[in-house]
Structure formats: structure tokens, C-alpha cells
C-alpha positions as CSV (number, residue, x, y, z in Angstrom):
1,X,-154.8,127.3,-62.8
2,X,-153.8,130.8,-63.9
3,X,-155.1,132.0,-67.3
4,X,-152.7,130.6,-69.9
5,X,-151.2,133.0,-72.4
6,X,-152.6,131.0,-75.4
7,X,-156.1,131.2,-73.8
8,X,-155.8,134.9,-73.3
9,X,-154.8,135.4,-77.0
10,X,-157.8,133.3,-78.1
11,X,-160.2,135.2,-75.9
12,X,-158.9,138.6,-77.2
13,X,-159.2,137.4,-80.8
14,X,-162.8,136.2,-80.1
15,X,-163.6,139.5,-78.5
16,X,-162.2,141.5,-81.4
17,X,-164.5,139.4,-83.7
18,X,-167.4,140.1,-81.4
19,X,-166.8,143.8,-81.8
20,X,-166.7,143.4,-85.6
21,X,-169.9,141.4,-85.5
22,X,-171.4,144.1,-83.3
23,X,-172.1,141.7,-80.6
24,X,-170.1,143.6,-77.9
25,X,-169.1,147.2,-77.5
26,X,-165.5,148.3,-77.1
27,X,-166.0,149.3,-73.4
28,X,-167.4,145.8,-72.6
29,X,-164.4,144.2,-74.4
30,X,-161.9,146.5,-72.6
31,X,-163.4,145.5,-69.3
32,X,-163.3,141.8,-70.0
33,X,-159.7,142.0,-71.3
34,X,-158.6,143.9,-68.2
35,X,-160.3,141.5,-65.8
36,X,-159.1,138.3,-67.3
37,X,-155.5,139.7,-67.3
38,X,-155.5,140.1,-63.5
39,X,-153.4,137.7,-61.4
40,X,-156.6,136.6,-59.5
41,X,-158.2,135.3,-62.8
42,X,-158.2,131.5,-63.1
43,X,-158.8,129.1,-65.9
44,X,-160.6,125.7,-65.8
45,X,-160.9,123.3,-68.7
46,X,-163.6,120.6,-69.2
47,X,-163.1,118.0,-72.0
48,X,-166.5,117.5,-73.7
49,X,-165.2,115.6,-76.8
50,X,-166.9,112.3,-75.9
51,X,-170.3,114.1,-75.2
52,X,-170.1,115.8,-78.6
53,X,-169.2,112.6,-80.5
54,X,-172.0,110.8,-78.8
55,X,-174.5,113.5,-79.8
56,X,-173.3,113.3,-83.4
57,X,-174.7,109.8,-83.6
58,X,-175.1,109.8,-87.4
59,X,-171.5,110.7,-88.1
60,X,-169.2,108.0,-89.3
61,X,-166.3,106.9,-87.2
62,X,-163.9,108.5,-89.7
63,X,-165.7,111.9,-89.5
64,X,-165.7,111.7,-85.7
65,X,-162.0,110.8,-85.8
66,X,-161.2,114.1,-87.6
67,X,-162.6,115.9,-84.5
68,X,-159.5,115.8,-82.2
69,X,-161.1,117.5,-79.2
70,X,-163.5,120.0,-77.8
71,X,-163.1,121.6,-74.4
72,X,-165.0,124.2,-72.5
73,X,-162.8,126.9,-70.9
74,X,-164.0,128.8,-67.9
75,X,-162.2,132.0,-67.0
76,X,-163.2,133.1,-63.5
77,X,-162.4,136.6,-62.5
78,X,-163.2,138.8,-59.5
79,X,-165.6,141.7,-60.1
80,X,-165.4,144.9,-58.1
81,X,-168.4,146.6,-59.6
82,X,-171.5,147.4,-57.5
83,X,-174.0,146.0,-60.0
84,X,-176.6,143.7,-58.6
85,X,-175.8,144.7,-55.0
86,X,-178.7,146.5,-53.4
87,X,-176.4,147.8,-50.5
88,X,-174.2,149.6,-53.0
89,X,-171.1,149.0,-50.9
90,X,-168.9,148.9,-54.0
91,X,-168.7,145.2,-54.4
92,X,-170.4,142.8,-56.8
93,X,-173.1,140.7,-55.4
94,X,-171.6,137.5,-56.8
95,X,-168.0,138.5,-56.2
96,X,-166.8,137.0,-59.5
97,X,-168.0,136.2,-63.0
98,X,-167.2,133.4,-65.5
99,X,-166.4,134.0,-69.1
100,X,-166.9,130.8,-71.1
101,X,-165.2,129.9,-74.3
102,X,-165.5,126.6,-76.3
103,X,-162.3,125.4,-78.0
104,X,-162.8,123.1,-81.1
105,X,-159.7,121.3,-82.3
106,X,-159.9,119.4,-85.5
107,X,-157.6,117.9,-88.1
108,X,-156.6,120.2,-91.0
109,X,-159.2,118.6,-93.2
110,X,-162.0,118.9,-90.6
111,X,-165.0,120.8,-91.9
112,X,-168.3,119.9,-90.2
113,X,-170.2,121.6,-93.0
114,X,-169.1,118.9,-95.4
115,X,-170.6,116.1,-93.3
116,X,-174.2,115.1,-94.1
117,X,-176.0,114.9,-90.8
118,X,-179.4,115.7,-89.2
119,X,-177.4,117.5,-86.5
120,X,-176.1,121.1,-86.9
121,X,-172.6,120.8,-85.5
122,X,-172.4,124.4,-84.1
123,X,-175.8,124.0,-82.4
124,X,-174.7,120.7,-80.8
125,X,-171.5,122.3,-79.5
126,X,-173.4,125.3,-78.1
127,X,-176.0,123.2,-76.4
128,X,-173.6,120.8,-74.7
129,X,-171.0,123.5,-73.8
130,X,-173.6,125.8,-72.2
131,X,-174.8,122.9,-70.1
132,X,-171.4,123.0,-68.4
133,X,-171.6,126.7,-67.4
134,X,-171.4,127.0,-63.6
135,X,-174.3,129.5,-63.6
136,X,-177.8,128.8,-65.1
137,X,-177.3,127.9,-68.7
138,X,-180.8,129.2,-69.5
139,X,-179.7,132.7,-68.3
140,X,-176.7,132.9,-70.6
141,X,-176.4,135.3,-73.4
142,X,-174.7,133.6,-76.3
143,X,-172.4,135.5,-78.5
144,X,-172.2,134.1,-82.0
145,X,-175.2,134.8,-84.1
146,X,-172.7,135.1,-86.9
147,X,-170.9,131.9,-85.9
148,X,-170.6,130.6,-89.4
149,X,-169.0,133.8,-90.6
150,X,-166.2,133.9,-88.1
151,X,-163.5,132.2,-90.0
152,X,-160.3,134.2,-90.0
153,X,-157.2,135.3,-88.1
154,X,-156.2,138.2,-85.9
155,X,-154.5,139.7,-88.9
156,X,-157.7,139.5,-91.0
157,X,-159.5,141.2,-88.1
158,X,-157.0,144.0,-88.2
159,X,-157.5,144.3,-91.9
160,X,-161.2,144.6,-91.5
161,X,-160.8,147.3,-88.8
162,X,-158.1,149.4,-90.4
163,X,-158.8,148.8,-94.1
164,X,-156.4,147.3,-96.6
165,X,-152.8,147.8,-95.5
166,X,-149.6,146.3,-96.4
167,X,-149.2,142.8,-94.9
168,X,-145.9,143.9,-93.3
169,X,-147.8,146.6,-91.3
170,X,-150.4,144.0,-90.1
171,X,-147.6,141.6,-89.2
172,X,-145.9,144.4,-87.2
173,X,-149.1,145.2,-85.3
174,X,-149.6,141.5,-84.5
175,X,-145.9,141.2,-83.3
176,X,-146.3,144.3,-81.2
177,X,-149.4,142.7,-79.6
178,X,-147.5,139.5,-78.9
179,X,-144.7,141.5,-77.2
180,X,-147.3,143.2,-75.0
181,X,-148.6,139.8,-74.0
182,X,-145.0,138.6,-73.3
183,X,-144.7,141.5,-70.9
184,X,-148.0,140.6,-69.3
185,X,-147.0,136.9,-68.9
186,X,-143.2,136.9,-68.4
187,X,-143.3,133.6,-66.5
188,X,-144.8,131.7,-69.5
189,X,-142.2,133.2,-71.8
190,X,-139.4,132.2,-69.4
191,X,-140.8,128.7,-69.0
192,X,-140.6,128.1,-72.7
193,X,-137.1,129.5,-73.0
194,X,-135.9,127.2,-70.2
195,X,-137.5,124.1,-71.6
């Protein structure tokens, strides 16, 4: 399926956080944002909730119940760069790449750090989700050395980048960004208006 608007927003938010954590450079993020916004980019989702719950074998049923769902999202996009191609004919050797994101959905009260367990929740999620990557999971470079510090919103990210500003100014910037996304994905906006 085509990349959903909500997925695009989540990926952009994650990439902004990666810039703030110095895990990616701005040109890398710009390239990814551009490629995943192309009409040829596609999204695939894999539900790994049952695998994660099974791996957390010392969690209570109540704790597992607060974990609503976990899914791996693959965004496949065409690559037109010549990297990895010895012929240098202007095309990527693979032809496309996959950006992987893991989406964790929990109840409002869900906080894995409050659950006593011999398992580290983030490590379990990373281990199981990377096993689902279409390329060799061993070759993956994982973003997220600062995973535990990543709580926040897009507005908080703007505050960290631009310093302390009035909340109204931050909200205006977020609204401007949403309008740009509406222009990029008019069919999604139209579908919601019709329904």
C-alpha cells in the first residue's frame, strides 16, 4: 500500500529526533524524507505483538494486556543513486531500499520501565523487529542509542531546535507542517472529509 500520512508524520518525527540525538545528518534525513514521499514508495506492516508478548515470559497477563500492539513498518522506496554499482550507470545496485520503523502502541498507563522483569523491553523489541527486516538483520545499523531519552513530541523537538519560544509560535509551525503534508497527501485528506 502507499505510505500512509500518519506513517509519514511518525517517520519525520523520528528523523528529527535522530538529528537531535546526532544519529543522522540533515542531508541524510532530507534524502529519506524526499524518497519516502515519492508516489512509488510503499508501506508494509507486520504485527509482532504475539512474538513480543511470548518473549516477555515473566510479565503478568495484566502487564501484557497494557501492551495493545507492536508492528514493524517497512517503507520501500526506489533509489536512483549509483552507490554500490560498479558499472556506474546511474542506478542503484539494489534498485530500492527499506526504511524500517517499529510502532509500539500501549494503554495510557503503559510504562515498561515500571515492570520488574529479567528482560529489557526495548532490547526485546529491537531484537524481534530487526529479525523481520527483508535484508540481513546482522547488517542493519540501528538508530536509537538514546532510545530511553526519546520521549517527547514534535513540538518539543521544535523547542529543542529553536530554543524557548512562545507555545503559539510552536503550534503555528506544527500547523504549517500539517498543511504541507495535506498538500502532499490530498487523497488522504479527501477520504477523511468524505467519510
